[in-house]
N, C-alpha and C positions, 0 to 999 in steps of 0.2 A: 527472567520473567517466570513467575509461577504459572503452572499449567492452568489453574483456576482462572487467572486473569486472561490468559490467551484464549481460553474457551469462551470467556465472556465477550472478548473482542469479536470472535467469530460469530457468536450469537447476535451481537449488535448489528453485524452486516448481513445477517440471515444466511450465513454460509453453513454448509453441511459439516457435521462432525461424525466420523465413522466410528462405530462402537463394537463391531465384531472382533473377536480375538485376532490380534496381529494384522488387522486391516489398518494400513498406514494413513495417518493424517500428516501431510507434508506442507509446512507453512514457512514461507520466506518472510523475514522481517527486515524491511529496508530502513536503515537508520535515517535520522534527520540530516546527516552530513551530505553536502553536495560536492565534497572533494573526491575526485576520481582516482582510480588506480589503487584503491585500498580494499582489503578484505574486512570491511567495517560493518557488514550486515550479518545476519544469522539465518540458518535454516533449522527450524524446529520440527522434530519428528516425534509423534506420540501415538500410542496404540494401547488397546486393552489387552492385558494378559489373561484376565478372567473377569467375571462379572463385577468384581470390586476393585481390582488393581489396574492402574495405568502405568506404562513405562514411558519415560519422557527423556529425549536427547536433544542437545543443542550443539550445532556445528557452526564454526566460523565460515563465512562465505562472502561472495559478492553477488548482488542482484543487478549490478550496473555494468555497462561495458567498460573496458580498459581504455587508457589514454590513447594507445595506438589506433584503435578503431574509431575513437571520437575524432581524431585528426585525419584518419584515412578510411572513411566509411565505405562499405561495400556497395551501397546504393547512393545515387546522387542526392536523394532526399535526406540523407543523414543516417546515423547509426540508430539501430532499434533499442529502445528501452522498454522492458515489459511493464505494462500498466497494472495497477492494483486490481485484484479481482480473484475470483475462484474459477479455476479452469477444470471443470468436472470431466474426468476420464479422458483428459487431453494428452496423457503421456503413456508410453509403454517402454518396456525394457528392449533396447536395441543397441546398435553400434553408433557411437558418436564419431562422425566423419569416417566411418568404416574402420575405426581403429580399436576401440575398447568399449566394454559394456557401460551403458549409461541409461538415463531416462530421456527418451527422445520424443519430440513433439509429434503428436498423432492428429490432433484437431486444432482448429483455429484458435489463436490467442489474440489479445489486443496489445498493440504497442504504440509508443510515442516516438517520433523520430527527432533526434537532436541534429539539426542541419547546419549549425553555424561553425562547426569545426574548430572551436576555440579550446578544446580539451577541458571544458568546464561543463559538468552535468547540468542540463537545462531541461526543465519539465514544463515550460510555459510556451515555447515557440513552435511546437509541432502539433499537428492534429492527430487524433487517435485513428489508428487503422487496424482492421481485423483481418487475419489471414494466417497462412502457414509460413513461418519465417525461420524455422530451424532453431527456435529458442529452447535449447536442451538443458538438462540438469546433469552436470558432469564435474570432473575434478580439474585442478590446475596441473601442476607437475606430477610426474609419475611416482615420485617418492618425497617424503618429508613435507615441510611447510613451504609454501610459495609466498615470497615477500610482497610482490606487487602483481597486479592483475595483468597489465600489458596486453599481450595478444591472446591471453587465455579466455577472454570473453568479448564477443561482439554483440552482447545482449543476453547471453546465456546466464544461467544461475550456476555459480561455480564454487566448489568446495576448496578451501585453502589447504587443508591437510589431507594427504593421500590415505593415511590410516583411517581417518574419519570417514572418508569416502568409501573405502573398502567395507567398513562396517555397515554403512548405509546401504550399499548394494546387497549385502547379506540379508538385511531386513526386507529389501525390495524383492529378493528371490523368494523369501518365505511368503510374503504377501501374494506374489504371483502364483505360487504353488497352491495356495488356498483359494484365491479369488479370481485368478485369471490375470492376463497381462494388460492391466488397465489401472492407471493411477491418476489421482486428482492432485493438482498443485494449487495452493492458495498463496497469494502475495499480499501482505499488508504493508502499505507504504506510509511511514510515519510523516513524510513530507506532505502527502495528500491529506492525511488526517489533520495535520497542523493547519493546512490551508482551509480545510472544511470547518475546523473550529474557529478560525479567524473570521470566516464568512458568517458563521452563526453569531459570533460576538458582534460583528458589524451590524447584522440585521437586528440583533437584540438591542444594541445601542441606538440604532435608528428608530426602532419602535418605542423605546423608552423616551427618546428625545421628543417624538411626536406626542406622546402622552403628557410629558411635562409642558410642552407648548400649548396643548389643548387645555390643560388645567390652568395655565397662566392666562390664556385667552378667556377662559370661563370666568376666572376671578376678576380679570380686568373688566369684562362685560358687566359683571355684577356691580363693580364699583361705579361704573358709568351710570348704570340704572339707578343706583342709590343716590348718586349726585344729581341726576335728572329729577328724581322724586323730591329731594331736598330743595332743589332750585324752584321747582313748581310750587311747593308748599310755602316757600319764602315769598314768592311773587303774589300768591293768593292772600297771604297774611298782610302784605304791603297794601293791597287794594282794599282789604277790609278795614284797615286802619284809616 
């Protein structure tokens, strides 16, 4: 995705775009696929190098929980799935599970819980909840590419490739040194966008149908009036004869 298009999407949702040099814009793009356990999403990172130039990086990732946690949720209500939104200053650099450096949740985020445990991602059957849930941004395996999500995400945003993640953390360190230990994460969910577009289409179709019906009713009413006028004139002519 071109940076220009991504920025247009962010503007459409009235999300902030940071423009100071090396101040990170971190954007997760959740694909339209509902198949779990795949690294089929992306994390896009872009920032200004100077007043004219942007740097733009795309990393393979997952924004969804793995199959293991969908089947074995930590909470009885189901496994957490981060909801679309911009979470301003909600993250800081810290230790993920006390093990290694990551972006860890600092402020409340919004989640949807998948509670039916069928290992199929479900975005309809749970209500949204806001709070602190430990939805961190971290890597999967320590080295190389990780083939499947499995236990690596119980709702976290997880990088597929260890080298990509290492580079990402270098960018985060530069951001921290310049602007402090505070990061904004934005998630664009193309499933949610698709549902929103379908709703708009349905509303548009409904409005169009009402306009057509109103037009037909108007024309029909006009025909009835003309028929009544013609009938009245015919009767008057008959009596005159």
